[in-house]
N, C-alpha and C positions, 0 to 999 in steps of 0.2 A: 135312327136315321134310316132312310129308304135308299137302297141302291137299285137303280134302273139299269138292267142289262140289255143291251141292244146288239145282237149279232147281225152283221151286215155282209151279204154276198151279192155283188152286182145289184146294189140297191140305189144306184145313181138317181133314177127318176123319183124316188120316194124319200130318200134319207133326209132331205132338207125339211119336209113337212113333219117328219117324225121328230127331228131335233127341235123344231120350232115349238112343238107341243110340250116338250119337257123342259126346255131351257128356262122358262120363268119359275119353275118349281124349285125354289131356293133351298128347301129342306132336303132335296134329293141329291144324291151322288149319281153321276151318269157314267156308266162304263160301256164303251163302244168297242166291239171286237170286229175288225175288218177281216173276214175270213178269206183272204187272198183274192179279193175281187179283181176281175180283169176288165171291168168297164171304168167309168170315171168316178166310182165311189170314193177311192182314196183321195183324188184331187178335190172332190166336193167336201170331204171331211176336213182336209187341211185348210181349205178356203174358209169354211164355216168357223172352225176353231180360231183361225187367225183374225177374223173380222168380229167375233163375238167372244172375247175372253170371259171365262167364267171359272170360278173355283169349283173344285169337286168334280172335275172331268178327267177321265182316263181313257186314252185311245190306245188300243192294243192291235197289233197286226200279226196275222198268221202268215208264215212264209209259204205254206201250202194250204190248199182248201181242205179243211178237216171236217166240215159239215156242222150243222147247227148244234148237235149235242156237245161236241168238243169245244165249239166257240162259246156256248153258254157256260160250260164248266170252267173255261179260262176266265170268263167274266166273274163267275162266282168266286174263284180263287182270289181275284183282285179286289172284290167288293168288301166294303167295311161296314155296311149297314146291318142293323138288326133284322130287317126285312128286305127281301129281294123281290123286285117286280120284273117279270120277263116281258119284253116288248119287242115284237118283230119290227124290222126296219121299214116295212111297207105299211105299218099301222100307225096310229097316233093316239095320244091320251086326250081326254076332255078336261076342262078346268075343274070339274067337280072332284077329280081325283085328289086334288091337293087337300081340301078339308077332310075328305074321307080318310086319307092316309093317317091323319092324326088320331083316328079312332081304332087303328089296327089292334093295339094292345087290349082293347076292350071287346073285341069281336069273339073272344072265347073259342078260337080255332087257329091252328098253326098254318092254315092255308086258306086264302080267301080269293074268290074269283067273282067277276061281276058281269052284268049284262053289257052288251056293246051295241053301238049303232053300226049299221052296215053301209059301206060306200062302194060304188062302182067307179073305178078311177078315183077322182077327187070329189065326186058328187054323192052326197048322202041320199040314200034311196027312200028313207022313211021307215025301213024295216029295222027290227031289232034282231040280233044274232040268235039268241036262245029262243025267244018267243016265236019268231017268224021263220028263221032258217032251220034251226034244229027242231023247232016245234015241240018243245018240252019245257017242263018246269023243273030246273035243277034242284031247287030247294025241296020239292016234294019227293023227287027220286032219292036224294041223299037221306031224307028222313025215313023213307019206307023201303027202298031197295038200293042200298049203296053198292051192291054187287053188280048193278047194271053197267058200271064203268068197265067191267070185264067183257061185256058184250059189244060195246061200242064206245068210242072215245067222244063223248059229248062235251068235254071240258077243254077249251082252248088253252094254249100256252100263256095267254095273257092272264097272269095270276100273281098274287102276292104269296110268298112262301117265307116262313120264319127261318132265320139262319140255323137254329139247332136242327131243323128238319133236313136242311141241305147238308148238314154235317153227317147225317145218317145215310142219305141217299142222294145221288146226283144223276144227271143224264148219262146214259150208257151209249158211248159212241159205237159200240159193236152192233147195235140194232140197225135195221134198215132206215135210211133217211126218211123223215116224215112220221116215223113211229116213236121217236124218242120221248116226246112229251107223254103220250099214252102209256108207254112202258113205265115212266116215272110215276105217273098217277096210280097205276096198278100196284107198283111196289109199295107206295105209301099207304094205299088202302089195305094191303095185306099186312102192314105193320100196325093197323088199327087207327091210322090217321084219317080223320074225316074233315073235308074242307067245308067252308061255308060259302053260300051263294048270296050275292048282293044284287037285288033286282034293279038298282039304279045304274044306268049306263055310265061307265067311267072311261071308256075307250071306244075306238072306232076300228072295225074290222074291214079291211079293204079286199074286195074281190077283184082279182085280175086273172086273165087267161093264162099267163105264163107261170103262175105260182105252182110250187111243188105239189101242194095238196090237190089242186084242180087236175093236174096231169095224172097223178096216181089214181084218183077216183074214177078217171075215165077208163082205166084198164082193170077189169074185174079180176084177171089172173094175178096181176101185180098186187092188187089190194088184198086178195085172198092169201097170197104168200106172206104179206106183211102181218096179217091178222094171225095166221097159224104160227108164225114165228113168235109173236108175243105170247100167245097162250102156252106154247111149248116151254118158253123160257120161264114162265111164272107158275106152272103147274106145281113144281116142287116146292115153291115158296108158300103155296096154299095148304101144305100138309098140316093136318089138325084143324082145318077150317072147312068142314063139309059143305057149307053153303057156298063158299067160294069155289071149291073143287067142282061142285055140281054146276055152277054158273059157267065155268070154263068148258065142261063137257057139253053143255047145251050150246055154247057158242061155236065149238068145233063142229058139232052135228049140223047146225044151221048153215055154217059156211060151206061144208061139204055138199049139203043139199042144194045150196045156191049154185055151186060150181056145176053140179050135175044137170040142173035145170037150164042154166044159161050157156053151158058148153065152154 
């Protein structure tokens, strides 16, 4: 079984579209974690669940806003699936994900992530997330330079992860918000876990001005602090892996140079 975990914080404008995309996915369990939203997210969720009864749905509410890492971890704890799919509340899945999910056990990887279409608001732009926004080939990088994930987080949180992997490592709520998925991917890499990239779009990545990622990328000093924190946290975990340690050293040097150049 697949468990789709959807953390939601002030997701009122987007949560309906997100749920509409997963609701017909009968084989999937849906775990929604309302992270103490202060907009109409809670009301929208209650109305949606009341009007569209469905088996295999769990709605959890946090009394306080704990952040995406803690919200996802609470969803993981409640999930019953052999695989977990992380889906942000402002994004949505495509119909192709249903037949693909039946092949997960034959993918020969404990983590699988896919290409995504890109939308601005509710309108598809025609761009693909990895090909056109990230401008990279994840499959080629994973095959030749898996340590690149230490330099930049090119893997979105929209990913399938096998349950045994999440029993080893989960999101760390102690890291800065917006960094938690990258931190998890790095820890999995340092454990020798290699994900597989699927070039077929299985979901949609929504670009919106108010998103946490967009806000943080606009501030070079905040972005640098986030990156340096991650590398410091994981340097010790790379002991005995000289290639990984070297990659972290290169990343720190590049970030310091960037700060000096841009002030």
